[in-house]
N, C-alpha and C positions, 0 to 999 in steps of 0.2 A: 502418447497423445494420438498417434496414428491408429493404434488399436482401439482407443475409445471412439475416435471418429468412425471407424469401420463398424464398431458394435452399435453405434447410435444411428448410422445411416440406414434407416428403414428402407427396405426394397432395393438397396444398393443403387440409389439414384445418382450418387456422386456429389451430393451436398447434404447439409443438415437443415431441416426445416426449423421453424421456431421451437416446436416441441422437442425435436431431436437435439437442438442446441441446449435447451434447458437440462435435458437428461445428461448430456455430455458434461456440462458444468457441475452438476451434482456428482457425477462419477469422479471427476478430477479434483474438485475443491470441497465437496461435502456440504454444499448449500444450494438451494434453488435460487437462481437469479431473479431479481425483481422484474416486473413488466418494463420499468424504465430502462433497466440495464439491457434487456433483450431488444427493446425498441431502438436503443442507441446502437447496438451491434448491427441490427438489420438495416438501419438507416445509413450506416457507414459503408455498407457493401456496394459493390458494383451491381447495379440492378439488372444486369443481363440474365441473372439466374434467379431461382426461387429461394435460395438459401445460402448457407455458408459453405464455400468450397474448402477442400482440404488445406490448401495453402493459406487461405485467410484464417481458417480455424487454428492452424499451427502458429501463425503470427499473433493472433489474439491471445491464445493460451500461454504462449511464451512471455508476452508482455505482462499478462496477469500474474504469472508465476514470479516474474522479476519483481513486480510491485509488492507481492506478498512477502517475498524474501527480504526486500528492503524494509518493509514495515516491521518484520520480525527482528531485523538487526537494530532498528531504532529502539524497539522494546527492550532488547538485551542491554543496550547502552544505558537507557533510562534506569533499568533495574540495577545495573552496576553502580550508578550514581546514587541510587536510593538505598544507601547502606542500612538504614533503619527499617526498611520495608514498610513505609507508611503510605506509599502510593502517590507521593509528591516529593519535591525537592525543596529544601530550605537553602538559604544563603550559605550556611555552614556546609551542607552537602556539596553545593556547587564549588565552594572554596577548596574542600578536600579533593574533589575530583580534579580540579585544575592544578592543584599542588602536585598531584601525582603525574599528570600528563604534560604540564607546562609550568614547572616550578619557578621559572624566572618571570612569568607573566605578572605585571604589576597588579596589586590587589584592587586598585581603582578600576582597572579594565574588567576584572572579574565581576565587580559590583555593578558596573554599567551593563555588562552582558546579562547578568541576572535580572536587572530591572527591565531590560529590553524584552527578555523572554517571558517574564512575569506580566503577561498582557493585562490581567485584571487587577494588578497591584495589590494582591492579597498576601504577599510575602511568601507564597508557595508557588512552585512551578508544577502544574499538573502534567500528566502524560500528554494530553492534547496540546498544551502550550509548548512542551518540549518537542513534540512531533512537528508542530507548525514551524518552530525555529529550525529544526533539522531539514525541513523541506523548503525553507525560504530560498527563493531564487532558482529553484529547480523547475525546469520546463516540464510540463506534463508530457509523458512519454507517448501518450495516445489520447485521442479525443474521448476515449472511454475511461470512465473512472469506476473501477471495480471496488466494491466494498470489502 
């Protein structure tokens, strides 16, 4: 991350401007951040300087990387539960998953959990519903929400 910061710090001024920051995110994560994301980062900075200092950059990118890894782990768990590779979970998928990880858990608890996670009550748990349940009660790590 320090190498990317140095590479993107035009004129070695000691900070990343808005444009430098966008290039750094592209280099690290492979996408151009939205205007909203960049505005959010710039607004969160100590406004004594004109951009993102190295320490702030390292903190922001470490947080972003952690969030990305966590999202990836949730996707892997969902995929493991989705044994039929349908892109959603049925009650049967849910029961099988819980039977393997918590075999003594009462069936009624599993059914209640399924109904709770199935927010739109369509009998299927989408990845979005699953992710929402996995994130329930988690405090946001940062005021920035990276996509």
